[in-house]
One Martini backbone bead per residue (centre of mass of N, CA, C, O) as a GRO file, in nm:
protein
  557
    1MET     BB    1  -1.840  -0.042  -1.646
    2ARG     BB    2  -1.746  -0.021  -1.301
    3HIS     BB    3  -1.941   0.130  -1.071
    4SER     BB    4  -1.831  -0.016  -0.801
    5SER     BB    5  -1.505   0.096  -0.867
    6VAL     BB    6  -1.599   0.404  -0.940
    7ARG     BB    7  -1.473   0.723  -0.827
    8GLY     BB    8  -1.531   1.088  -0.831
    9GLU     BB    9  -1.544   1.360  -0.964
   10GLY     BB   10  -1.795   1.620  -0.994
   11ALA     BB   11  -2.049   1.788  -0.956
   12PRO     BB   12  -2.196   2.011  -0.797
   13ALA     BB   13  -2.305   2.051  -0.503
   14GLN     BB   14  -2.509   2.109  -0.284
   15SER     BB   15  -2.606   2.304  -0.062
   16GLY     BB   16  -2.346   2.268   0.178
   17GLU     BB   17  -2.158   2.123  -0.013
   18ILE     BB   18  -1.902   1.955  -0.150
   19SER     BB   19  -1.745   1.943  -0.419
   20GLY     BB   20  -1.746   1.609  -0.606
   21GLY     BB   21  -2.026   1.399  -0.603
   22GLY     BB   22  -2.145   1.383  -0.871
   23SER     BB   23  -2.162   1.394  -1.183
   24GLY     BB   24  -1.923   1.198  -1.382
   25ALA     BB   25  -1.653   1.052  -1.449
   26SER     BB   26  -1.478   0.800  -1.468
   27GLY     BB   27  -1.218   0.598  -1.297
   28THR     BB   28  -1.039   0.614  -1.510
   29VAL     BB   29  -0.719   0.620  -1.684
   30PRO     BB   30  -0.646   0.834  -1.894
   31ARG     BB   31  -0.484   0.909  -2.160
   32PRO     BB   32  -0.264   1.113  -2.251
   33ARG     BB   33  -0.238   1.390  -2.427
   34GLY     BB   34  -0.014   1.314  -2.677
   35GLY     BB   35   0.103   1.073  -2.547
   36ALA     BB   36   0.194   0.796  -2.439
   37GLY     BB   37  -0.063   0.563  -2.551
   38GLY     BB   38  -0.241   0.784  -2.647
   39GLY     BB   39  -0.623   0.854  -2.674
   40ALA     BB   40  -0.825   0.756  -2.477
   41PRO     BB   41  -1.137   0.760  -2.400
   42GLN     BB   42  -1.352   0.895  -2.190
   43ARG     BB   43  -1.547   0.793  -1.943
   44ARG     BB   44  -1.878   0.781  -1.859
   45GLY     BB   45  -2.026   0.864  -1.544
   46ARG     BB   46  -2.079   0.785  -1.233
   47ARG     BB   47  -1.882   0.934  -0.965
   48ARG     BB   48  -1.660   0.872  -0.684
   49VAL     BB   49  -1.413   1.032  -0.465
   50LEU     BB   50  -1.154   0.985  -0.237
   51ARG     BB   51  -0.960   1.247  -0.114
   52TRP     BB   52  -0.691   1.114   0.060
   53VAL     BB   53  -0.466   1.171   0.376
   54SER     BB   54  -0.536   1.120   0.682
   55SER     BB   55  -0.342   0.898   0.769
   56VAL     BB   56  -0.088   1.064   0.730
   57LEU     BB   57  -0.174   1.294   0.903
   58ALA     BB   58  -0.197   1.133   1.163
   59LEU     BB   59   0.097   1.045   1.178
   60LEU     BB   60   0.219   1.334   1.178
   61ILE     BB   61   0.070   1.432   1.421
   62LEU     BB   62   0.186   1.229   1.616
   63ALA     BB   63   0.484   1.306   1.566
   64THR     BB   64   0.452   1.608   1.662
   65ALA     BB   65   0.237   1.534   1.923
   66ALA     BB   66   0.319   1.305   2.118
   67GLY     BB   67   0.292   1.410   2.416
   68GLY     BB   68  -0.018   1.476   2.407
   69TYR     BB   69  -0.127   1.171   2.409
   70LEU     BB   70  -0.111   1.122   2.719
   71TYR     BB   71  -0.400   1.279   2.761
   72TYR     BB   72  -0.580   1.050   2.565
   73ARG     BB   73  -0.678   0.773   2.701
   74HIS     BB   74  -0.992   0.814   2.680
   75LEU     BB   75  -0.988   0.727   2.361
   76ASN     BB   76  -0.974   0.417   2.350
   77GLY     BB   77  -1.288   0.354   2.313
   78SER     BB   78  -1.283   0.489   2.006
   79ILE     BB   79  -1.122   0.268   1.884
   80LYS     BB   80  -1.116   0.113   1.575
   81THR     BB   81  -1.127  -0.233   1.466
   82ASP     BB   82  -0.947  -0.478   1.259
   83VAL     BB   83  -0.837  -0.713   1.069
   84LEU     BB   84  -0.529  -0.745   0.925
   85ASN     BB   85  -0.563  -1.051   0.777
   86LEU     BB   86  -0.776  -1.237   0.538
   87GLY     BB   87  -0.566  -1.407   0.430
   88GLU     BB   88  -0.329  -1.678   0.370
   89ASN     BB   89  -0.079  -1.484   0.335
   90LYS     BB   90   0.141  -1.498   0.614
   91LEU     BB   91   0.459  -1.353   0.678
   92GLY     BB   92   0.474  -1.185   0.911
   93GLY     BB   93   0.711  -1.012   1.031
   94SER     BB   94   0.957  -0.817   1.027
   95LYS     BB   95   1.297  -0.830   0.978
   96PRO     BB   96   1.563  -0.809   1.149
   97ASN     BB   97   1.854  -0.688   1.193
   98ALA     BB   98   2.176  -0.716   1.321
   99PHE     BB   99   2.064  -0.513   1.572
  100GLY     BB  100   1.740  -0.570   1.618
  101GLN     BB  101   1.606  -0.403   1.407
  102THR     BB  102   1.273  -0.301   1.294
  103PRO     BB  103   1.083  -0.276   1.051
  104LEU     BB  104   0.796  -0.080   0.916
  105ASN     BB  105   0.461  -0.166   0.795
  106ILE     BB  106   0.209   0.059   0.662
  107LEU     BB  107  -0.125   0.060   0.567
  108LEU     BB  108  -0.287   0.311   0.383
  109ILE     BB  109  -0.643   0.378   0.397
  110GLY     BB  110  -0.902   0.498   0.172
  111SER     BB  111  -1.234   0.544   0.236
  112ASP     BB  112  -1.558   0.588   0.046
  113ALA     BB  113  -1.774   0.574   0.242
  114ARG     BB  114  -2.155   0.600   0.247
  115ASP     BB  115  -2.269   0.538   0.579
  116ASP     BB  116  -2.329   0.849   0.635
  117ALA     BB  117  -2.414   1.175   0.646
  118ALA     BB  118  -2.131   1.300   0.631
  119ASN     BB  119  -2.025   1.140   0.383
  120GLN     BB  120  -2.262   1.214   0.193
  121ALA     BB  121  -2.228   1.524   0.196
  122LEU     BB  122  -1.931   1.525   0.087
  123GLY     BB  123  -1.968   1.316  -0.175
  124GLY     BB  124  -2.229   1.232  -0.272
  125ALA     BB  125  -2.352   1.021  -0.483
  126ARG     BB  126  -2.646   0.890  -0.423
  127ASP     BB  127  -2.632   0.609  -0.586
  128THR     BB  128  -2.394   0.509  -0.353
  129PHE     BB  129  -2.535   0.476  -0.109
  130ASP     BB  130  -2.449   0.208   0.093
  131GLY     BB  131  -2.225   0.094  -0.045
  132PRO     BB  132  -1.950  -0.042  -0.122
  133PRO     BB  133  -1.642   0.000  -0.034
  134LEU     BB  134  -1.343   0.183  -0.129
  135ALA     BB  135  -0.983   0.171  -0.192
  136ASP     BB  136  -0.881   0.467  -0.326
  137VAL     BB  137  -0.642   0.463  -0.111
  138GLN     BB  138  -0.292   0.343  -0.134
  139MET     BB  139  -0.034   0.327   0.123
  140LEU     BB  140   0.303   0.243   0.180
  141LEU     BB  141   0.469   0.251   0.489
  142HIS     BB  142   0.826   0.274   0.538
  143LEU     BB  143   1.025   0.196   0.820
  144SER     BB  144   1.322   0.179   0.902
  145ALA     BB  145   1.514   0.007   1.117
  146ASP     BB  146   1.705   0.275   1.186
  147ARG     BB  147   1.527   0.544   1.135
  148SER     BB  148   1.647   0.715   0.874
  149ASN     BB  149   1.391   0.627   0.689
  150MET     BB  150   1.118   0.694   0.446
  151SER     BB  151   0.861   0.514   0.266
  152VAL     BB  152   0.631   0.572  -0.013
  153VAL     BB  153   0.369   0.365  -0.169
  154SER     BB  154   0.165   0.409  -0.438
  155MET     BB  155  -0.155   0.295  -0.563
  156PRO     BB  156  -0.342   0.291  -0.812
  157ARG     BB  157  -0.686   0.247  -0.820
  158ASP     BB  158  -0.666   0.117  -1.136
  159THR     BB  159  -0.540  -0.138  -1.053
  160MET     BB  160  -0.475  -0.462  -1.177
  161LEU     BB  161  -0.563  -0.770  -1.007
  162MET     BB  162  -0.519  -1.051  -0.817
  163MET     BB  163  -0.736  -1.187  -0.596
  164PRO     BB  164  -0.756  -1.305  -0.296
  165LYS     BB  165  -0.849  -1.495  -0.053
  166CYS     BB  166  -1.127  -1.400   0.170
  167THR     BB  167  -1.200  -1.420   0.530
  168GLU     BB  168  -1.422  -1.356   0.742
  169PRO     BB  169  -1.467  -1.316   1.053
  170GLY     BB  170  -1.571  -1.574   1.222
  171PRO     BB  171  -1.818  -1.778   1.234
  172GLY     BB  172  -1.898  -1.832   0.912
  173GLY     BB  173  -1.740  -1.664   0.735
  174LYS     BB  174  -1.717  -1.502   0.460
  175VAL     BB  175  -1.627  -1.607   0.132
  176HIS     BB  176  -1.374  -1.478  -0.091
  177PRO     BB  177  -1.273  -1.568  -0.367
  178ALA     BB  178  -1.051  -1.605  -0.581
  179SER     BB  179  -0.969  -1.471  -0.860
  180ARG     BB  180  -0.983  -1.537  -1.221
  181GLY     BB  181  -0.925  -1.236  -1.255
  182LEU     BB  182  -0.912  -0.917  -1.292
  183VAL     BB  183  -0.901  -0.661  -1.032
  184GLN     BB  184  -0.972  -0.386  -0.880
  185THR     BB  185  -0.806  -0.275  -0.603
  186ASN     BB  186  -1.049  -0.112  -0.457
  187GLU     BB  187  -1.230  -0.384  -0.409
  188SER     BB  188  -1.100  -0.514  -0.151
  189LEU     BB  189  -1.278  -0.381   0.078
  190GLY     BB  190  -1.546  -0.552  -0.019
  191ARG     BB  191  -1.383  -0.840   0.084
  192GLY     BB  192  -1.408  -0.775   0.431
  193GLY     BB  193  -1.193  -0.542   0.433
  194PRO     BB  194  -0.878  -0.431   0.514
  195GLY     BB  195  -0.760  -0.726   0.523
  196CYS     BB  196  -0.780  -0.756   0.205
  197THR     BB  197  -0.590  -0.531   0.125
  198VAL     BB  198  -0.349  -0.654   0.262
  199ALA     BB  199  -0.354  -0.922   0.108
  200ALA     BB  200  -0.308  -0.800  -0.177
  201TRP     BB  201  -0.028  -0.680  -0.110
  202THR     BB  202   0.109  -0.941  -0.021
  203GLU     BB  203   0.079  -1.093  -0.291
  204LEU     BB  204   0.229  -0.884  -0.472
  205THR     BB  205   0.501  -0.802  -0.277
  206HIS     BB  206   0.601  -0.966  -0.017
  207ILE     BB  207   0.520  -0.774   0.219
  208PRO     BB  208   0.525  -0.724   0.544
  209ILE     BB  209   0.237  -0.633   0.734
  210ASP     BB  210   0.188  -0.478   1.049
  211HIS     BB  211  -0.016  -0.241   0.960
  212PHE     BB  212  -0.321  -0.041   0.973
  213MET     BB  213  -0.484   0.257   0.826
  214MET     BB  214  -0.823   0.383   0.831
  215ILE     BB  215  -0.997   0.642   0.643
  216ASP     BB  216  -1.248   0.855   0.601
  217PHE     BB  217  -1.402   1.141   0.478
  218LYS     BB  218  -1.501   1.319   0.736
  219GLY     BB  219  -1.199   1.392   0.851
  220VAL     BB  220  -1.062   1.590   0.650
  221VAL     BB  221  -1.169   1.876   0.713
  222THR     BB  222  -1.119   1.888   1.016
  223MET     BB  223  -0.812   1.829   1.002
  224ALA     BB  224  -0.725   2.046   0.798
  225ASP     BB  225  -0.816   2.280   0.984
  226ALA     BB  226  -0.650   2.211   1.244
  227ILE     BB  227  -0.361   2.225   1.119
  228GLY     BB  228  -0.356   2.427   0.892
  229GLY     BB  229  -0.152   2.568   0.681
  230VAL     BB  230  -0.047   2.469   0.341
  231PRO     BB  231   0.193   2.482   0.107
  232VAL     BB  232   0.142   2.538  -0.246
  233CYS     BB  233   0.199   2.468  -0.605
  234VAL     BB  234   0.141   2.649  -0.917
  235GLN     BB  235   0.220   2.729  -1.250
  236GLN     BB  236  -0.085   2.811  -1.279
  237ASN     BB  237  -0.372   2.898  -1.317
  238VAL     BB  238  -0.651   2.725  -1.147
  239GLU     BB  239  -0.951   2.528  -1.253
  240SER     BB  240  -1.162   2.262  -1.136
  241ARG     BB  241  -1.356   2.287  -1.427
  242THR     BB  242  -1.593   2.195  -1.634
  243ARG     BB  243  -1.848   2.256  -1.854
  244ASP     BB  244  -2.018   2.008  -1.700
  245GLY     BB  245  -1.918   2.030  -1.376
  246LYS     BB  246  -1.655   1.907  -1.333
  247GLY     BB  247  -1.481   1.874  -1.036
  248SER     BB  248  -1.350   2.025  -0.736
  249GLY     BB  249  -1.314   2.364  -0.748
  250LEU     BB  250  -1.038   2.448  -0.767
  251LYS     BB  251  -0.887   2.786  -0.697
  252LEU     BB  252  -0.574   2.916  -0.823
  253PRO     BB  253  -0.302   3.091  -0.826
  254ALA     BB  254  -0.009   3.140  -0.923
  255GLY     BB  255   0.196   2.963  -0.717
  256THR     BB  256   0.197   3.016  -0.380
  257ASN     BB  257  -0.029   2.848  -0.151
  258THR     BB  258  -0.241   2.860   0.133
  259ILE     BB  259  -0.402   2.572   0.263
  260GLN     BB  260  -0.734   2.473   0.392
  261GLY     BB  261  -0.966   2.270   0.453
  262GLU     BB  262  -1.161   2.267   0.178
  263GLN     BB  263  -0.922   2.339  -0.005
  264ALA     BB  264  -0.752   2.092   0.065
  265LEU     BB  265  -0.957   1.888  -0.035
  266GLN     BB  266  -0.952   1.981  -0.328
  267TRP     BB  267  -0.659   1.917  -0.383
  268LEU     BB  268  -0.681   1.606  -0.312
  269ARG     BB  269  -0.916   1.567  -0.553
  270THR     BB  270  -0.766   1.660  -0.797
  271ARG     BB  271  -0.771   1.606  -1.157
  272TYR     BB  272  -0.888   1.828  -1.302
  273GLY     BB  273  -0.584   2.025  -1.396
  274PHE     BB  274  -0.369   1.802  -1.351
  275GLU     BB  275  -0.168   1.760  -1.584
  276ASP     BB  276  -0.344   1.485  -1.750
  277GLY     BB  277  -0.614   1.412  -1.575
  278THR     BB  278  -0.520   1.198  -1.367
  279ASP     BB  279  -0.462   1.002  -1.090
  280LEU     BB  280  -0.152   1.041  -1.105
  281GLY     BB  281  -0.147   1.344  -1.055
  282ARG     BB  282  -0.297   1.337  -0.786
  283THR     BB  283  -0.083   1.180  -0.631
  284HIS     BB  284   0.137   1.392  -0.657
  285ALA     BB  285  -0.019   1.612  -0.501
  286GLN     BB  286  -0.030   1.457  -0.238
  287HIS     BB  287   0.274   1.438  -0.190
  288MET     BB  288   0.322   1.741  -0.173
  289TYR     BB  289   0.140   1.795   0.068
  290MET     BB  290   0.272   1.603   0.278
  291ASN     BB  291   0.554   1.726   0.271
  292SER     BB  292   0.472   2.014   0.347
  293MET     BB  293   0.345   1.940   0.618
  294ALA     BB  294   0.597   1.823   0.751
  295ARG     BB  295   0.759   2.085   0.737
  296GLU     BB  296   0.570   2.256   0.908
  297PHE     BB  297   0.582   2.098   1.165
  298ARG     BB  298   0.893   2.116   1.212
  299LYS     BB  299   0.915   2.436   1.194
  300ASN     BB  300   0.646   2.535   1.386
  301ALA     BB  301   0.490   2.369   1.589
  302LYS     BB  302   0.157   2.407   1.585
  303LEU     BB  303   0.080   2.150   1.797
  304SER     BB  304   0.105   2.276   2.119
  305ASN     BB  305  -0.193   2.295   2.175
  306PRO     BB  306  -0.396   2.119   2.379
  307MET     BB  307  -0.673   2.192   2.260
  308LYS     BB  308  -0.602   2.126   1.967
  309LEU     BB  309  -0.512   1.839   2.013
  310ASN     BB  310  -0.778   1.728   2.119
  311SER     BB  311  -0.944   1.785   1.867
  312LEU     BB  312  -0.762   1.628   1.667
  313ALA     BB  313  -0.763   1.357   1.805
  314GLN     BB  314  -1.066   1.305   1.789
  315ALA     BB  315  -1.092   1.320   1.485
  316ALA     BB  316  -0.897   1.087   1.420
  317ILE     BB  317  -1.022   0.857   1.588
  318LYS     BB  318  -1.311   0.868   1.457
  319ALA     BB  319  -1.184   0.806   1.154
  320MET     BB  320  -1.047   0.543   1.253
  321VAL     BB  321  -0.901   0.229   1.146
  322VAL     BB  322  -0.745  -0.048   1.309
  323ASP     BB  323  -0.543  -0.264   1.422
  324PRO     BB  324  -0.483  -0.434   1.718
  325GLY     BB  325  -0.184  -0.305   1.744
  326LEU     BB  326  -0.350   0.007   1.754
  327ASN     BB  327  -0.577   0.010   2.017
  328LYS     BB  328  -0.392   0.234   2.160
  329ILE     BB  329  -0.260   0.524   2.252
  330ASP     BB  330   0.024   0.419   2.335
  331LYS     BB  331   0.078   0.288   2.058
  332LEU     BB  332   0.058   0.548   1.892
  333TYR     BB  333   0.279   0.689   2.047
  334ASP     BB  334   0.507   0.492   1.980
  335LEU     BB  335   0.484   0.534   1.677
  336SER     BB  336   0.544   0.839   1.673
  337THR     BB  337   0.838   0.822   1.782
  338GLU     BB  338   0.944   0.670   1.533
  339LEU     BB  339   0.863   0.878   1.308
  340LYS     BB  340   1.022   1.127   1.433
  341LYS     BB  341   1.322   1.026   1.349
  342VAL     BB  342   1.257   1.130   1.064
  343PRO     BB  343   1.367   1.325   0.835
  344THR     BB  344   1.241   1.493   0.568
  345GLY     BB  345   1.498   1.427   0.380
  346ARG     BB  346   1.411   1.093   0.423
  347ILE     BB  347   1.154   1.131   0.251
  348THR     BB  348   0.982   0.906   0.013
  349MET     BB  349   0.777   0.954  -0.262
  350THR     BB  350   0.572   0.711  -0.441
  351THR     BB  351   0.488   0.532  -0.744
  352MET     BB  352   0.388   0.272  -0.888
  353PRO     BB  353   0.488   0.125  -1.145
  354TRP     BB  354   0.330   0.158  -1.474
  355VAL     BB  355   0.085   0.029  -1.710
  356TYR     BB  356  -0.115  -0.007  -1.955
  357SER     BB  357  -0.371  -0.203  -2.013
  358THR     BB  358  -0.450  -0.475  -2.247
  359ARG     BB  359  -0.724  -0.588  -2.088
  360GLU     BB  360  -0.802  -0.293  -1.952
  361GLU     BB  361  -0.933  -0.022  -2.041
  362GLY     BB  362  -0.783   0.252  -1.863
  363ARG     BB  363  -0.599   0.076  -1.708
  364VAL     BB  364  -0.363  -0.065  -1.475
  365GLU     BB  365  -0.030  -0.208  -1.432
  366PRO     BB  366   0.233  -0.341  -1.327
  367LYS     BB  367   0.557  -0.286  -1.395
  368PRO     BB  368   0.780  -0.455  -1.519
  369VAL     BB  369   1.049  -0.482  -1.288
  370GLU     BB  370   1.004  -0.194  -1.149
  371ALA     BB  371   0.798  -0.273  -0.934
  372GLU     BB  372   0.969  -0.501  -0.809
  373ALA     BB  373   1.209  -0.321  -0.733
  374LEU     BB  374   1.053  -0.153  -0.526
  375PHE     BB  375   0.962  -0.388  -0.347
  376ARG     BB  376   1.243  -0.495  -0.282
  377MET     BB  377   1.346  -0.250  -0.129
  378VAL     BB  378   1.144  -0.281   0.098
  379ARG     BB  379   1.206  -0.572   0.184
  380GLU     BB  380   1.534  -0.484   0.214
  381ASP     BB  381   1.567  -0.199   0.337
  382ILE     BB  382   1.590   0.025   0.100
  383ALA     BB  383   1.653   0.325   0.020
  384LEU     BB  384   1.498   0.536  -0.222
  385ASP     BB  385   1.725   0.787  -0.225
  386GLY     BB  386   2.033   0.653  -0.229
  387LYS     BB  387   2.162   0.697   0.087
  388GLY     BB  388   2.093   0.490   0.267
  389SER     BB  389   2.172   0.430   0.573
  390GLY     BB  390   2.261   0.473   0.865
  391THR     BB  391   2.463   0.460   1.117
  392PRO     BB  392   2.568   0.205   1.272
  393ASN     BB  393   2.410   0.090   1.592
  394PRO     BB  394   2.439  -0.139   1.840
  395ASP     BB  395   2.258   0.041   2.059
  396ALA     BB  396   1.976   0.086   1.919
  397ALA     BB  397   1.805  -0.152   2.027
  398ALA     BB  398   1.750  -0.024   2.310
  399SER     BB  399   1.555   0.207   2.171
  400GLN     BB  400   1.438  -0.051   1.976
  401PRO     BB  401   1.236  -0.282   2.036
  402ALA     BB  402   1.133  -0.556   1.860
  403ALA     BB  403   0.877  -0.609   2.089
  404SER     BB  404   0.716  -0.373   2.074
  405PRO     BB  405   0.391  -0.279   2.053
  406SER     BB  406   0.436  -0.102   1.775
  407THR     BB  407   0.628  -0.325   1.609
  408ALA     BB  408   0.477  -0.569   1.659
  409VAL     BB  409   0.301  -0.833   1.574
  410PRO     BB  410  -0.007  -0.909   1.663
  411SER     BB  411  -0.101  -1.214   1.761
  412GLN     BB  412   0.110  -1.414   1.669
  413PRO     BB  413   0.185  -1.712   1.597
  414ALA     BB  414   0.376  -1.956   1.636
  415ALA     BB  415   0.593  -2.126   1.486
  416ASP     BB  416   0.606  -2.397   1.293
  417PRO     BB  417   0.733  -2.687   1.346
  418ALA     BB  418   0.966  -2.902   1.226
  419ALA     BB  419   1.029  -3.180   1.082
  420PRO     BB  420   1.206  -3.418   0.992
  421PRO     BB  421   1.320  -3.459   0.679
  422ALA     BB  422   1.231  -3.772   0.648
  423LYS     BB  423   0.907  -3.669   0.704
  424ILE     BB  424   0.905  -3.487   0.445
  425ALA     BB  425   0.683  -3.426   0.195
  426VAL     BB  426   0.783  -3.377  -0.157
  427SER     BB  427   0.683  -3.211  -0.443
  428VAL     BB  428   0.814  -3.199  -0.782
  429ARG     BB  429   0.818  -2.933  -1.023
  430ASN     BB  430   0.828  -2.828  -1.357
  431ALA     BB  431   0.899  -2.452  -1.408
  432THR     BB  432   1.138  -2.355  -1.623
  433GLY     BB  433   0.981  -2.175  -1.848
  434GLY     BB  434   0.812  -1.976  -1.725
  435LYS     BB  435   0.560  -1.738  -1.756
  436ASP     BB  436   0.615  -1.664  -2.072
  437GLY     BB  437   0.723  -1.926  -2.239
  438ALA     BB  438   1.006  -1.872  -2.391
  439GLN     BB  439   1.087  -2.140  -2.256
  440THR     BB  440   1.170  -2.450  -2.224
  441ARG     BB  441   1.164  -2.715  -2.047
  442VAL     BB  442   1.371  -2.898  -1.853
  443LYS     BB  443   1.459  -3.204  -1.882
  444GLY     BB  444   1.443  -3.364  -1.567
  445ARG     BB  445   1.442  -3.148  -1.334
  446ALA     BB  446   1.267  -3.274  -1.109
  447ASP     BB  447   1.456  -3.518  -1.063
  448ASP     BB  448   1.710  -3.359  -0.982
  449VAL     BB  449   1.590  -3.205  -0.733
  450ALA     BB  450   1.492  -3.446  -0.577
  451ALA     BB  451   1.778  -3.561  -0.537
  452ILE     BB  452   1.885  -3.326  -0.373
  453LEU     BB  453   1.688  -3.363  -0.137
  454VAL     BB  454   1.768  -3.649  -0.063
  455GLY     BB  455   2.067  -3.564   0.001
  456LYS     BB  456   1.936  -3.375   0.251
  457GLY     BB  457   1.707  -3.596   0.384
  458PHE     BB  458   1.451  -3.592   0.176
  459THR     BB  459   1.325  -3.901   0.117
  460LYS     BB  460   1.014  -3.795   0.020
  461ALA     BB  461   1.111  -3.692  -0.242
  462LEU     BB  462   0.916  -3.622  -0.548
  463SER     BB  463   0.850  -3.644  -0.859
  464THR     BB  464   0.639  -3.494  -1.119
  465THR     BB  465   0.436  -3.453  -1.408
  466GLN     BB  466   0.376  -3.200  -1.306
  467THR     BB  467   0.351  -2.857  -1.378
  468GLY     BB  468   0.481  -2.520  -1.452
  469ALA     BB  469   0.516  -2.141  -1.408
  470GLU     BB  470   0.831  -1.996  -1.313
  471ASP     BB  471   1.076  -1.762  -1.243
  472THR     BB  472   1.078  -1.856  -0.943
  473THR     BB  473   1.140  -2.042  -0.691
  474VAL     BB  474   0.877  -2.233  -0.520
  475ILE     BB  475   0.691  -2.289  -0.209
  476ARG     BB  476   0.399  -2.481  -0.151
  477PHE     BB  477   0.119  -2.483   0.082
  478SER     BB  478  -0.200  -2.591   0.246
  479SER     BB  479  -0.121  -2.607   0.560
  480PRO     BB  480  -0.041  -2.469   0.858
  481ASP     BB  481   0.119  -2.742   0.958
  482GLN     BB  482   0.341  -2.689   0.700
  483ALA     BB  483   0.519  -2.438   0.741
  484GLY     BB  484   0.778  -2.553   0.872
  485ASP     BB  485   0.845  -2.757   0.651
  486ALA     BB  486   0.870  -2.555   0.414
  487ALA     BB  487   1.096  -2.389   0.547
  488ALA     BB  488   1.303  -2.622   0.559
  489VAL     BB  489   1.331  -2.653   0.255
  490ALA     BB  490   1.429  -2.368   0.196
  491THR     BB  491   1.683  -2.381   0.371
  492ALA     BB  492   1.819  -2.624   0.228
  493LEU     BB  493   1.815  -2.449  -0.061
  494GLY     BB  494   1.851  -2.130  -0.009
  495LEU     BB  495   1.579  -1.994   0.034
  496PRO     BB  496   1.370  -1.755   0.082
  497ALA     BB  497   1.093  -1.679   0.266
  498SER     BB  498   0.936  -1.560   0.006
  499ALA     BB  499   0.919  -1.867  -0.130
  500VAL     BB  500   0.684  -1.908   0.079
  501GLU     BB  501   0.347  -2.048   0.028
  502LYS     BB  502   0.005  -2.021   0.085
  503THR     BB  503  -0.234  -2.264  -0.057
  504GLU     BB  504  -0.516  -2.428  -0.233
  505ASP     BB  505  -0.366  -2.527  -0.511
  506VAL     BB  506  -0.248  -2.744  -0.319
  507THR     BB  507  -0.104  -3.056  -0.199
  508GLY     BB  508   0.086  -2.995   0.034
  509ILE     BB  509   0.425  -3.002  -0.070
  510VAL     BB  510   0.548  -2.776  -0.329
  511LEU     BB  511   0.804  -2.773  -0.576
  512PHE     BB  512   0.893  -2.505  -0.791
  513VAL     BB  513   1.097  -2.512  -1.066
  514GLY     BB  514   1.242  -2.250  -1.196
  515LYS     BB  515   1.410  -2.044  -1.422
  516ASP     BB  516   1.649  -2.010  -1.194
  517TRP     BB  517   1.676  -2.362  -1.220
  518ARG     BB  518   1.808  -2.517  -1.490
  519THR     BB  519   2.078  -2.553  -1.322
  520GLY     BB  520   2.220  -2.722  -1.087
  521ASN     BB  521   2.213  -2.703  -0.710
  522ALA     BB  522   2.112  -2.399  -0.756
  523PRO     BB  523   1.986  -2.115  -0.780
  524THR     BB  524   1.996  -1.829  -0.933
  525PRO     BB  525   2.089  -1.548  -0.834
  526PRO     BB  526   1.991  -1.251  -0.793
  527PRO     BB  527   2.024  -0.955  -0.863
  528PRO     BB  528   2.105  -0.677  -0.757
  529ALA     BB  529   1.982  -0.443  -0.581
  530PRO     BB  530   1.863  -0.157  -0.584
  531THR     BB  531   1.960   0.193  -0.469
  532LYS     BB  532   1.715   0.323  -0.637
  533ALA     BB  533   1.451   0.457  -0.742
  534PRO     BB  534   1.277   0.465  -1.004
  535ASP     BB  535   1.169   0.710  -1.216
  536SER     BB  536   0.875   0.585  -1.253
  537ALA     BB  537   0.805   0.658  -0.934
  538ARG     BB  538   0.837   0.959  -0.869
  539PRO     BB  539   1.036   1.077  -0.673
  540LEU     BB  540   0.985   1.254  -0.351
  541ASN     BB  541   1.123   1.480  -0.148
  542GLY     BB  542   1.064   1.622   0.166
  543ASP     BB  543   1.260   1.891   0.091
  544ASP     BB  544   1.091   1.965  -0.165
  545ASP     BB  545   1.001   2.317  -0.223
  546LYS     BB  546   0.992   2.338  -0.567
  547GLU     BB  547   0.750   2.197  -0.626
  548CYS     BB  548   0.523   2.222  -0.915
  549MET     BB  549   0.216   2.213  -1.050
  550ALA     BB  550   0.096   2.104  -1.329
  551ILE     BB  551  -0.117   2.221  -1.594
  552GLN     BB  552  -0.391   2.161  -1.763
  553PRO     BB  553  -0.517   2.214  -2.045
  554GLY     BB  554  -0.810   2.427  -1.996
  555PHE     BB  555  -0.752   2.511  -1.656
  556THR     BB  556  -0.735   2.817  -1.692
  557TRP     BB  557  -0.751   3.198  -1.593
   0.00000   0.00000   0.00000
């Protein structure tokens, strides 16, 4: 078991501490009792987990109390920043729609760092003090281009991924090589900071991420207290405590309860007692809490008191780390006004579809087809609730400038200009067998596609005996000054921008002819995008106030 990447609920904390940081079970995702997938044994060991939603809280707080932030410009000096993307695959900003409106993707990261007394007191787990932080909560917030809807995609912390190469900023910055095998997603934060978590999401989803917001443990209680009560529901009496003292300590009677402060923190951390006792149930409980909180904000406007706003603003700012594009209060204010445009009924919370890993027991991996379908919907700005976008408004761009400080990707370099086609050298490899190897490669396919490129003016295109295995045709390049040339090849072949990737695994520009291009002069177009999130993503609508948390057998009273 990887002690470095697993933290969770634990034994009761010492006097004066919040329960949940001591000795406990491992951070694996145990298989549900009696459910599909069998009954894998729970692993034991010390763990600590940050049950966090403060970044989403902060965004909703900003959205509710937007005007108040005009008074807090003096907080600018307190905003902590870090590099947006430490990886090599930088997709640039989100693409504007036909009306010049730009979608916005924000990665919300919860760090479980135990790097100061406050975080250590709240989290316990003394054996992990001052250890590398873990990104134990990762949620991608997508704000649609027309601001009619918002989607949130959570990734389970036990998801196993291939980690990209991440280089820490500054001269001689430490290089974290790309992983040779699967790595637990929450370890990305320890590979240089939040910019590596962004890079891991970019590699997996091919979604351009415009900003990140990261919050640590110590802000949760203060912010939850300042917000006021949030109603939540449990189907039965529940107490999150095992016989050997594990659990969050949450104790609620059946029905609707209004929680705040430390009790809200317990709700957000609870694993034992909810659903099947896994992190997946805990994520669902977090989604319920955030939706309920958004409804309360909109209904009661509780944060209209300037003194309360000031206290809450300072708590949020002190707890947050953001990318340079959000390093000023006015930028956060601009962001809040954009978020405020979405009604709660158009907010959809989801979890990345997953399957239990056959390679790492107790862990999960993205579910083939359905996880990619969810990512594609975000990439293509398709509402997850199946209701489509709002009514097109050609004048909307005037109220939402594509290059506004809060929506534009900060400090992005200008696009690399392309050379004339006749001067662009392209190597073409046959990868038509696909990643699963179920089909043999089409003989001579690299020669055929190289000839197509030559016919389009790329006279330096040559086939090679080297092969590959790709489901979709992709163009990879090795040097930043080749980005424009690689994009020109993609355009000539009618490939999307997401088909172009930067990597050190090739030299020059290499076209991998995938399984989607076994015949003809162009790849087979992908099937139509889905119009609604798959059921496996457990979509939860922001107006759903009837959702009530199922209780795990053995945790009632």
